[in-house]
N, C-alpha and C positions, 0 to 999 in steps of 0.2 A: 814634778813634771815641768819641763821647760815650756814657756809660752811661745817659743819659736820653733818647737818641734815640727818637722815636716809631716804632712799627712794628717795633722790634727786640726780640729776646729774648736771654737769656743763652746763650752759646755752648754750655756743657755741656748745657743743656736741649735745644737743637736737635739736637746730635750724638747724644744719647741717643735722641731720637725717631727719628732717621735710622738707628738700629740699630748705631752705632759701638761702643756699650757702655753700661753703666749710668752714671748721673750720676757716681757716685764713681769708676768706671773712667775716664770721660772726664776728670775732674778730675786724675787721675794722669797721663794722657797730656799734658795741658796743662802740668802742673808739670814733667814730664820734657822739655819743649821739643819735643814731637813734633807739635804743632799750630800751623799758621801761618794768620794772617788777613791777606789782601792782601799776602802776601810777608813779613810780620813775625811773629816768635814771639808766640803768643797769651798773654794774661794771664787768670787766673781772674776770672770775673765780667764779662768784656767782653761787650757786646751786639752782635749781628750780625743781618743779614737775608739773604735769598736773593741780594741784589745784591752781597754781599761774597764774595770768593774764599776758601774755607776748604779747607785741605789737612791731611790726617792721614798722617804718614809719607810725605809727598810725593804722596799720592793725593788728587785733588780730590773733595770730598763735595758732591753736589747737594742743596742745602737747599730748593729750590723746592717740593718735594712735601710738606715737613713744616713749612713756615713757618706755614700755617694749621692749627691743631690739628684732627685728625680721627683716627678709630680704626675699624678693621675687624678682625673676627675670624672665622676659618673653623674649623669642626670637621670633621676628616677621619677616616674609618675606614680606616686603613692596612692593606693586606693583607700577608701574609708575602711575602718576595721583593723588596720595594722598600727602597731605602736612603735615609736622610735626608740628602741632599746635593743640590746643584744640578746638578753634573756628575760623572759617574763615568768614569774612564779605562778601566774594564773593560767599559763599555757596558751595565751593569745598569740596570734601570728605577729611576727616582727618584720620590720623593713629589711633587716639583714638576711632573712631567709632566702630572699630572691636574688641577692647579689652574687657575683662570681667570686669564687674562692681565690685568695692571693697566696703567693709563696713568699714567706718571710716578711710580710707586711699586713696591714689591716686597713679596712675602710673606716674612715672617721666621718660621722654625720655632721653636716654643717647646720647646726641648729636642730630644731624639732618641729614636727607637726603632730597635733594631738590626734587621738584615735578617730575622731569624727571629721577631721580635715583631710582633704585629698590634695593632689597636685605635686608641684615641683619640689623635690628634695635633692640637694647636692651631697655627694660623698667624695672624699679625697683621701689620698694616702699621705698628704702633707699636713701635719698638725698645725704648722704656723699659718698656712693658708686658711685652714678651717677657723682658727682663732681670730684672724683678722676679719674674715667675712662675717663673723658673729659679733665682733666688738663694736659698740655704738660709735666709738671715736672715728671709725673709718667711714661712717655715713653711707653704708651700703643699704639701699632701700629694697624692700620686698613688695611685690604687688600681688593682690588677691582679687579673685572674682567672688563676690559675696551676694547671696540671695537673702533679701530682707522680707520678713513678714511683719507688716504694720505700716502705719502712715509715716512718711518721711517728708519733711518740708525744708525750705531753704534755710530757716533759722537753725534747724538741727544740723544740717550740713556745715554751716558756718561754725557752730560750736565744736564739731568734730575736727575741723581744720585748725581752729584756734587753740584747742586744748581742753581736756576734761580731767578733773581730779579723780583718779582711781585710788584704790586702797594701797597701792604701792607707788604712788606719785603721779605727776602729770603725764598725760599721753595725748597724742594727736596723730591724725592722718596728714601726711604731706600733700595728698591729693585725694579727691573723691570725684568720680565721674559716673554719671548715670548711664546704664547700658540698655535697659528696657525691661518690660514685664507687663503684667495685667492684674487687675484686681488688687489684692493686698500683697502680692508677691512681686518684688522688683529686684533686678540685678544691678549691682554697682561694682566698679573697679575702684579699689582703694590702695594707696601706697603708704608704707610706714617704714620708719628708719630703725626701729628696734625689733627685738624678738622676744619680748617678755611673755610669760606664760598666758596663753589665751587672750592676748592683748587686743586683737582685732574683734573678737567676740565681745569682750568686756566693754570696749569702747561703744559699740552699737547698743549693747544691752543697757548701758548707762543712760541711754536716751529713751528707754521704754519700748524698744522694738526687739524682735527676735531674729537671730541668724539661723536660717533653716538649711543653708548650704554654704560651704566655705572651701575655696580651692586656691592654692598658691599657683600663680602663673608666671612669676618672674622673680629671680634673685639677682640683684645687681644687673649686669649686662647679659645674663643668661635667661632666655625665655624657655618655657616648656614647649617643645616642638609639637605641632599639631599631629604629626605622624606617629608620635609615641603614645601608644594605647595604655590604658590603666594597667598597672602591675608590670610594665616593661621599663627597661633602662637602656641607655646608650652611653658610650664613653666619648668624651670630648677629644678632639684632635689638638695638635700643638697650637694652632692659631687661636682657638677659642680658650684654651687653658691660659695662654699668654695674656689675652684680653682680660680674663678674670683676675689673673695675678697682678697685672698692672693697675687694676682698679683699687687694689689695697697696697700698692707700693712695693710689690715683690718683683725681683728680676726673673727673667725667663730661665727655666731649667728644662732639660729634656723630658718629654713625656715617655715614660718607660713602656715599651711594648709588652704584651702578655708573654709569659714564658710558655714553652710547649705544654707543661703540666696544666697551666691555667687555661690554655686553649682547649685542651681535652675536657677539662671540667666545665668550660663554657658551653661546649657542644652538648654535654649531658644535661646541663641546666636548661638550655633552650628547649630540649625535647620534653622536659618535665614541667614546662611552664603551665601554670593554672590558667584556665580561660578567663579573660578579662570581662568584667561586667559591661554590658552595652551602655553607651553614653546616654544620658537623659536628653530627650528631645528638647531643643531650644536652649539648652544649657551652654553657656560660654565655655570654650576650651582653654584659650590662653589670651593674654592681654593683647599682644600684637600691636601695641601702641609704642611710640618712641619714648625713650626715657625723658623724664622731666628735668 
């Protein structure tokens, strides 16, 4: 295949857009011989189109939906009790069950929230955007409202800011701000640059206190809207998607409008919405503070 063929793009770019991995990760797959194009091992820099047969580890990747650059992003207010996976063998509810169906594309979760954590969860159709938002090298912070049971003093806060050795390496909060509370229960806002498994909980628990509630309220420049009730979602417009993309060095591409089939599915989905649980009295909803 000619690298100057019109209408073709670099293989690693299309595979990243399809959610196979970051561009660097895809380049590693190609170098390891795990990617084939039309039955032959792919080479770095080769250009392809949806007409070419592309396989990763023997699995065919459909490039038709990502050949024309487009980008959609959903903000979802995840309730406790849902898991961030497409299918659960135990039959537990998943975050994908409430999302609108797509035609020729799929929603990619930007990171995860564990089953007992609620709040902001982003979804996008752009795999490269998802990978950049999750990768530590882009320094995209996440902010959480966290309710702590136990005594917290200034020395503990300082340790959490400076760094604590966990079983998978050093971790720290980039910011810790007291919000309020009474007795042994107090709310804090914390910001963190990584998204390691249960990292916020493990940081607090390393200091001998218990996390009794945890809610993500911000991911990079995107805040959880106060109008968005638990279990609901809304799609970002062009301006907000561009702001999010610019935060990780991506150029603006058009936000694809829903197809007529998707609009019909959306109306049915909205009618079938499960009632959201009432918010706990006195519980913070979103950060609402400026980025640090």
